[in-house]
N, C-alpha and C positions, 0 to 999 in steps of 0.2 A: 485431605493434604498431607496425611501421615503418608497414605499410598502411593504419592508421587514425588514426595522427598525418600521416603524409598527406594525409588525407581529411577530415579538421577543419581543415588548414592551407587547403585547398581553401574548405570553406565559410566560415573565418574572411575570405577573400580577397575577399567581395562586402560592401562596404558602401552608405554612402550615396551615398558619390563613385562608389562604381564598382557600379549596383547589377548591370549587364550584363558580360561576361567573356565572349570567346573561346577558346579553349582555347590559342592560345599566347601571349594574355594571363595567363590562367590561370598557366600554366607559366611566365612570367617572375616573376609574383609571390609563386610561394612557391617557386622555384629547383630548378621541375623539368623533367625532358626531356620534350617533347610527348606520345611516345608515351605513355609512365607517366601524366603526368596526362591523356589521353584516355581510357584505360583507367579510372582512377580517377574520371575526369565521369562516363563508359557508365553505372557501377555507380552512381555516386549520381541518375543520371538514372532508371536502372530503378528503384527504390527510393522515389523521389519527393523524394526532397532536394536535386535539382537540376530545373529545364523548361527546354525551350527557348525561348526570349526569342520578338517577336513576330518579328523577322527570321529564326525559324528557324538564324539563324548561331550568336548567343551564346546564354551560361546565363544564368540568373539562380535562385535558390536558391526550392526548391518548398514545396508546399502541406504534405507532411509534418513540417515542421518548425515549422507554425503548429499542429498538432496536440501534438506534443511540448511547445510554450510551453505550450499551454492545459493541456493536462496536470500542469504546474509553478502557473501560476495557480490552477489549483481546490487543489491541496493546499496552494498560501499560504493559501487566502481561507479553507478550511479549518481549518490552523490557526489563523487569528486568530477565527475567529467559535467558535468549540473554547475557544479556553483557559481567556476567564471561565467557563466550566462549571467548567473542570476543576479551577481553584482554588477552587470554591466544593464542590467535593466533596469534594477535600483538605483544605479548611478542615474539613466536616462529620463525615469520618468520619476524619481523621488516617489516611490511609491512601494510599499510591501510587497515583498515577490516570496515565495511559499512552491513546493516540491509532495507532490501525494502519491499516495498509489492507492489502489485498489481493494480493500481489504473489509471481504463477509459485508458485504453488502453495505462500507462508512467508507469516504475517503479517509486515507489516515497518511498524518504530514509527518514527515521526515525532516523537511529543511524548511527556515523562516527564516529571511533577511528582512530587515526593518528600514526605510526610510525615515528623513530624516524630522517626520510628522509628529505631535504627540498622539495623535489619537493610534490606538490599538484596535488592530484587529481580531477577530475568535479565534484565525488558526495561531495552532503555537504545536512546535516539535513534539510528538507521542499525542496529542487530539487526534479523535477523531468527533467526524462531524458527518451527521446523513447527506446520503447523494442526490436525493431529488431535489436539493433549492440551494446546492450550491454547482459553481460554474466547476469546477473540477467531477463535481459527483455527477454530472447531467451526459458530462464529456466523457466517461467513464462508462455508464449506464449506454450510451448512444450507439460504444459496439461491445455492448455485449451480445450474444447469439440471440434469436428470437426466445431460447428456452429460458436462456441464463433470467431476458431482463422479463419473462411473462411469470416466471419464478420471484422475482424483486416486486414485481405489480399486487402479486396477491396479500402483500405485507398494508397495513394501513400507510396512504400519505399525511404524516403532521403537520399542521400547517403551524411556520415560525413567524409568518407575518402576515398580514392580510392580502400579499401579493402571492402567496407558496403555492405553486401549482397543487392540487390535491385531487385528480381527477385523473385516471391510470390513462383514460383516451385523451386526454388534453396533453399528458407528461407527454406520450407516443408522438405526438403531432411535435410537439416540440423539440425530439427528439431526435426529431426526422432533419428535422431544421439546422439541429448541430451537427450532424453529421456531414449535413450540405455547404453548412460556411466552414466550417474545417475549426472551429472551438466554441466554449462553451461559455455561457452569458448567465448570470445570478442578480438580475435586477431588484433586489430588495427580498428577495425570497428567504431568507434566512435572516438575516438582519434589518432591519427598518435603516433607511439613511445607507446602506452600506450595496455599491456595486462587485464584482469582481468579473475577469475573466480568464478564462485559460486554453490552453493548445497542447494538444496530446506529444508524447513521445514515446516511441519506438522501438521495439528488438528488432532483430535480424529476419522474423519472420513476418514483421511489420505488423504485429498486434501490439494494443496501445498496451504499457507496462507499466506509466507515472503519465502524472499530469503538472503543467506550471502554470499558475497563478497568480495575478495581481490585483487585488481587493485594494477596496477605497470609497474615499465620501460620494457623494453621489454629485457632491460641489465640486471636486474635483474630475471622477469618474463621468466626465458629460458623456449626451448621447452623441456627439461630434469627433470626442474625443477616442471613447471604445474602438472606433476598429482602427485607429491606429496602433493603438496598445498592443492590441489585438494580432495584426502584423508584425508589432516586432515581438511579440510570444512565440509567434507562429516560427518567424526566422531562426528563433534560438531556438525552439522544441528539435525543429528541421535537421539544423545542426547537432545536437546533443543525439537525436536519433542515429544521425549517421558514425557519430561516434560508438553507438554501441551496436552496430555493425545493419540497421536496416536500410537500403538501398534505392 
C-alpha cells in the first residue's frame, strides 16, 4: 500500500505549473529519497503512466492516463444518456431498473433506480455480482469472443440457488439462446423468487459495452410479462446505443 501511495503522489506532483520534472525534482516534491523515486518512476514509465520529456532527462505524464480518463468519461456519458430512459422504464413498469458494465468477469453496477415497491433487489451502485447467474452477466458473456468465454468457463460456476446453471456446456447453450433472442434472463438463478431481464447497449463499433436490467419478484415478473418488459428494454437500449454512436 505504501508503494501505491508513493506512486500516486508522484503522478499528482505533475501539474500545469510543472508539466515536466526530473527525478531530483520529483523526489523533492513528494519527500522521497532519490533512489526510491527513481525505482517508482521507472515502473510508471514501463507501464506508460509516465514518459520521457523531449530533453530525455525529465519526465511527464504518459498516454496511459488518457486512456484511463477516457474510460471514466465514457462511463459518465453512458450514465447521462441512459438515465432518462431508466426513469421511463421505472415509471412504465414500476420496477427497479439498473445499469451495469462488465468488469473482470463480474457485473459492475453504475446506476440503480428503484420503483415504488418495498422489495429491495441485490443490485446496488458499486456492487459486483457474478456473470453466469445474472441477466446482465449472461448478456455480457453471450457477446464475449470464444477465447474470452473459454477463459471464463475455466473457473467454477458457483451455485447460488438450485436453479443456477453450473455446467459449462449447458451455459454455452443458454448463451446461444441469449444471443438469438437479444436479451438475457435470470430465472431465480442468483436469488430465489427473483427474476430479471436485461438488454444490451452497444458502442460505435457495435460492441456490447453495458447492459440495462429490470429485476423483480416472480409474483410480478411472470412468464407472460417478461417478453413485454424485454421488448421495452430492447427499445430503450437501442435508443441509448444510437446516442452512443451505434447505428
